[in-house]
C-alpha angles and dihedrals in degrees: 000000000000114000137177135200122257089250093054092044091050090051091049091050093044095239135109123266090247092055091050093047090049089050090051092050096045104041104022087209093129118063110227122205117205118207108176107303095341124089121210132190124205108258093224091062092049090050089051090052091049090052090047090053091051094048107031095165091063090051092052090053091050091050090050090052091048090051091061110091109249118217112253113261115262092237091057092058107086114218116235114278092243092061094053113097124225090252092055091049091047090050091050090049090052091051091049092049090051089051091050091050091050092049091049090051090050090049091051091049091050091049090051092048091049090052092050091047093052090049091051092048090052090049091050091053091049092049092048091056090048090050091052090052091049092050090064116099115268094246091055090051090048096047099032092124089063096055 
């Protein structure tokens, strides 16, 4: 997926970074991807906004269409429990069990990662104290019992 920084997107749209960030915060129309301290925006969404800025009448028509309530998708409407067959219920139960197994595996991985992270943090603290001791002049390290 192509992505661009907020600065590049703001330049492409002809606005400042602050305006684009405010737009992101207010509308949530653009999906922002955070990688560390940098924020990226999918390039396709920026291109769509540029096209929208070039042809504002098309955007107004799209917004009017979006304002109309759409009927809920047929798949989203759950049939009554009495009409579901045993096979459908068994299939749904299997899917739910698979989801539970996947979630348990994710939880175990997160627990393992947390443990490793805590061990590394403890090691960092230990190494920092060793570094502080090594930064002392040699004669202080040698005669530390005197001071």
